[in-house]
N, C-alpha and C positions, 0 to 999 in steps of 0.2 A: 738562427736569426740572420736575416739578410745583412751582408756586410755594408756598412754605411758609415761615412765620416761622422765623428762624434758631434761636430758642430751642426751638421745637417739633422742628425737625430734630435738634438736639443731644440732646433728651430721648429721641428714638427711636433714636439711634445705638447700634449694638451695643457692649457694653462692651469686647470685644476690639479693635474698631476704634479706639475712643478710647484704649485703652491703648497700641496700636501708635503712634498719633500722638504721644501724650505722651512715650513712650520715645524715639522718633526725634528729636523736636525738642529734648528735654532733652540728648541726647548732643551735638548740634551746638552748642547754646548753651554748654555747658561747655567744649567744645573751642575754640570761638571765643574765649571769655574767656581761656582759658589761653594760646593762641598770641599774642593781642594783648598780654596783660600781659607775657609773656616777651620779646617782640620789640621793643616800643615803650614808651618811658617816658611818652608822652602820646598815646595812640591817639585821644583826642577831638580833639586839634589836627589829626591827619591826616584825621579825618572832615570837619572844617570845611574843610580845604584841598581835599579831594576834591569836596566840595559846590561850592566856588567854581570848580574846574576844569570840572565838568560844567555849571554854570550859565553860565559864560563861553561855552562852545561852543553852548549853547542860545540865549543872548541874541544871538549872532552867527551863527546858523545860515544866514542869508541869504548870508554870506560863506564859511563853511566847507563847506557842502553842495556848491556849485558847484566849490570847490577840490578837494574829495574826488572829484567826478566827473571833473575833468580829470586828476588824478593816477592814478585807476583806468584811465582811457582810455590814458594814457601807458604804463601797464603792460600794455596789451593786453586789458583787461577791457571787455566791453560793458555799458553802464549803462542801466538802465530805471527809469522813475519811474511808480509806481502811485498814483493819487489815492484809491483805495478797495480793499477786499479783493477785490471783484469783478474789478477791472482787474488786480490782482496775479495772480489765478487765470488770467485770460486769457493773460497774458504767460507764466506758468510752464507751463501746459498746452500753449501753442503751442510753446515750446522743447522740451518733452518729446516732443510729436508729431513735431517736425522731426528729432529724433534717431533715431526709429524704434525706440526701446527699448520693451520690455514690462515691464521691471523697473527701479524707481528705489530707490536706497538713500537714507535720510533720517536726518540727525543731529538731535539734540534742538534745537527752536526754538520759543519761545513765539509768535513772529510767525506761524509756520506753523499753530499752534493757532488763531490768530485766523481763518485761512482755512479751517480744517478740511481741511488740504491733503491728507493721506493718503487720507481718505475721498473727496474730490472727484476725485483722480487715479484712484481705484478705479472711479468712475462712468464714466470714459472707457476702461476696460479696461486700466489700467496698475497693476501691483502696486507700491505704495509701502511698502517695508519700513522700519519704525521700528527703527533699529539701536542706540539706547540701550536697555539692558536693561529699565529701568523702563517706558519708552515701549512697548517690544515687548510686555510683559505687558499693558499697557493696551490695546494693539491687539488682542491675542488675546482679551481679555475684552469687547471692544466697550465699554470704560469710558472715562472721561476723567480727566486728571491731577488729583490732589488737592493738589499742591504744585508750585511752579515749578522747583524743583531736584530734589526727590525725588518723582517723580510717583506712586509706589506706596507712599508713606509710610503709607497707610491699610491696607496689606496685610501679612500675615506671610509668612515663607518657606514655610509650609504652604500658604497661598493660592496662591503662585506654583507650588509643586509640583503642586497640584490642577489649575491651569490648564494646565501643560505636559502632564499626563497626559490631560486632556480633548481636547487638540489634537494628540495623537499624537506628542509629542516624547519619550516615554519613560514607563515606569511611575513611579508616585508615588515620589519621593525628595526630601526637603527638605534634603539636604546642599547648602550653597551652592556647593561646587566642582562637584558634579554638575549643578546648575542652570545654572551659567555655561558648563560644557563643552558641554551640550546646546544652549544658545543659540548658542555659537560655531560649533558644527558646522552648525546650520541657517543661520546668517547668512553664513558664508563662501562657500557656494554662490551666494547672492544677490549678494554683492559681486563675484563673477566674472561673473555674468550682466548686471549693471546697466551701462548705458552712461551713466547720469546719476546724479549724487549731489547732494543738496540739503542745505545747512547754513544755520544762522543765522550771526550775527556778534555777538560780545560787544562789540567796538568796531571802528570803522573810522577810521584816521588820515587826516585831511585833508592832512597834511604829505607823507606818502609813499604813501598809498593802500593801506597794509597792512591786511589784515583779520585781527583777532585772534579765534581760536576756541579755547575752553577745554573739554576733556572729561576724564573720568577713565578711559574705557574704550578709547580709541584708535579708536573707531568712525568718527569723522570722517576720521581719517588713512587707514583702510582704504578708505573710500568714495572719497577723493581718489586713492588709488593705482590703483584699477581702472577708474575712470570716464573717459569721453571728454569729458563736459560737467560742469562744476561750476556750480551755481546757488546764489547766496547771497541769502537773503531777510532784509532788515534794516529795522527802523523808521528813519525819518530821524533820530531822536534818538540813534542809535548812533554818530554822527560825533563824534570828539574832535579838538581843534585840532592837537596835536603828538604825535610819537612819545614824547617825554619824559613825557607824561601817562600812558602805558600802564603803566609799572611801579607807580606809585602806585595806579591804579585796579584793576589785576589783583591786587595784593597784598591790598587790602581786600576785593575781590570774593571771592577764594578763601577767605580766612579767615572771612568772614561766611557764605559758602554752605555750607562743609563743615568748617570748623575746621582745614583743612590750611594749610601754609605755601605750598605750590605744588601745583597739580593735576598728575596724571600726564602730561597732554599739554596744552601751551600752544603753539599754532601761529600763525605769522604768514604768511599767504598773500598774496602780492603780485600774482599773476596766473596765467595759464595757463602750462603748461610751456614752457621755452625749447627751442631746437633741440638743445642739448647734454644735456638731461635725458632719462633712459631711460624714465620713467613719469610719470604725472600727466595731468590733463585737458588736452585740446588747446584747449578753449574754456572761458572763465569769464565768467559773467554775474552782475551785482549788481542786484537788484531792490530799490529803495528804496520802502518802503511809507509812505504818508502816513496815510490813514484817520483823518482829523480831528486828527492830530498838529500840523499847521501852525496849526490853530485853537487848540489847547491851549497852544502855545508862546507865544501872544500874550495869553493869558487870565490870570485871577486865580489859577489853580491850576497855573501853568507848572512849578513845582518838581517836580511828579510825574514829569516826563519825565527828571529826573536818574536815575531808577531804573535800576540795573544788574542787576536780576533775581537777587539773591542769596538771597532768601527769608528773611532775618533777621527781618523784621517779622512774618512768619507764625510763625516758631519761638518768638518771645517773646510773641505775642498770646494772652491768656487765652481770648478768644472763639474764635479759630481752633483752639486746642488742645482745646477742648471740643466743637467742632462739625464739624471737618474742612473741607477745601477744597470738598467737594461741596455744602456748604450755601450757597455764594456764587453759584451759578447762572451765573457768567460764566467767561471764560477765565482771568482772574487772580483768585485767591482772596486772603483775608486783608486786612490794612489797605491794601496797595497796590492790590488789586483793588477795594476799596470806593471808592477815588477814581478810579483809572484806568478801570475798567470802564464806568461811566456816561459818562465823557468820550469814550471811544472810540466809544460808541454814537451820539454826535452829539446836537444839541439836540432833535431831534424824538423821540428815543428815550431821553433822559436819565432820565426817571422810571422806566423799566423796571427799572433796577438801583439807582437812588439810594436806595431805601428801606433798603438794606443798611447805609447810614451810621448809621442809628439803632441798629443792632445792634453798637454799640461802646461800651466803657466810658470811652473817652477817658482811659485811665490814663497814656498818654504813653510806654509801654514801646517801642512801635514807633519813635517818634522818637528815643529814646535809643540804639537799636542800629543805625539806618540808617547804612551806611558812607559815604553821600554826603550825609548830614545833611538829608534831606528832612523838613520839619516836618509829618509825617503827621497828628498830632492836630489841628493847625490846618486842614489841608486837609479832613479828615473833617468838621470842624465847618462848613467852608464848603459842602461838599456837602449837609450837612443843611439849612443855611440856604437854599441855592438850591432844594432839593427842596421845602422848606416854602413858599417864595415861589411856585413854579410850581404846587404843589398848591392853594394858596389862590386863585390866578388861575383855575384850572379849577373852583373851587368844591368841591374835595375835599381834605381834609387828614387825614392819619393821626395827627397829634399835636395835643394840646389847646392852646388859646391860653395864653400865659404871663403875661397880666396878673394872674391870681389869685396866682401865685407871687410876682410883683413886689410886689403889695400886701402880702402876708404878710411877705416878706423885708424890707420897708421899715418895718415897725411892730413893735417888739419885743413889745408886749403881745399883739397878734394872733398873732404867731409862737408865743409860749409857749402860748396857748390852743389853737392848732392842733396843737401837739405833744402836748398832753394828750388832745385829742379824737381824735387819730390812732389810739389803741388800738382805737377802735370798728371800724376797718377789718379787724381780725382776725376779727370776727364778721359782717361785712357780706356777704350772699350776692350778689355782683356778678352772677352768671349769672341771678339771678331778677329783676334790676332791669327795669323796663319799657322803659328806653331801649335801643334796638337797638344803638347805638354802644357802650354799656357791655357788652352781652352779647357783641358781636363782639370787643371788646378783651380781655375776660376769657377768651374761648374759646381763645386761644392763649398765655395768660400765667397764671402762678401768682404771686400776691403773697406775698412773704416775710413772716415774722412781724414786726410793728411793733417798731422799735427806737429810734424817735425820742424826744426829750425827756430823754435821759440825759446829754448833754454838759454842760449847765449844772450838773447835780448833781455831775458829776465835777470840774468846775472849782472849785466851792465846796469840795468835800472836799479838793482839793489846796491851796487857799488856807488852809484850817483847819490842815492838816498843817504847812504852812510857818510859820504863825503860832506854832504850838506849838514 
């Protein structure tokens, strides 16, 4: 995607797209608040506990990851470790080729988005069908997800009906039942043809080796029923210490992601089918993806790996709601993507996405709703600071030095003078200034009307009212 300032992208966004995003996120926010308030007297205490549970597993990943490997192997699972997305692709394409299949069914997985897995399997002549309805529409349109839970939050049902009509799945009909029936008819043939199914993992228990998979459409279960080989692709951070951690994390994940108390399908897969089972995969593979995660877990922004991919931070973020996930240029949009995206890219590519951290109000809403208590505003500020340091070292910086602000903020007389003179900015033609930096800055930004200098007057008027 063309590099573009997030505010410029937002200004050019079609009104109907913005309205679809705002309507979709608002519904989930309201449902989340209702279910949490009705079910828990202190949901904030649960958030803090869940954050401690996730951080404990991350802080001791050197112990729990090998333990998870042993438990999975005891259950008959073949475990693979991939240090990079390239290595993960090699492992998965090798397994698919060995199966001899020409069709693979794929359940929703953000880790697979990091690999661009469906497209890369297509490059070797294997049809990788996205079986989540939203991801299926994305695949038809050659688009990419705008949200980590609701990938087509930026589309209306009319858009989906148009897409189905263009790709020969039936005449235009935006009735949701018709859309889902047509998708079901198309997918069920593929479920029967596919010898391999690929899923993600919401969590993997180090205690038992159970893989938790959460869906609302049953597509993961359909894939498991018909395939000979099950491949799980999971980041190393998906490991949790104990089975008893799963009810807490699943309860908060589901309420935060969709506002439901429980998703339609919550499955615990322990391994390939046993001798007495009539169906299910004969082979199961778990591919643990590192891709800079082991470096993140020991760094200053380690808390971001607590993320359980619920999307609550996006739903509440005023910047995301105005700009959509497509504005973020990476696999993970919104506040979590602002932090995680640059870190996953690695030190040498950090600057490529770190500029998105400046497109944040730091209002704190994302930190307030995170079900695992990630201090997202603090982490975004750290990304900003690191980006500024690295840009300064390279001799290029997109933000002005802060010594001027420090000087004004430390001297009340100078501050009052600056507030009075600030009105001149309403008439200052920034684009005509001789400084190229000023022209470049103003080319992608519009200054709001000056509002400074009123706070002191408001305080004085309040004091007079109280004295009276």
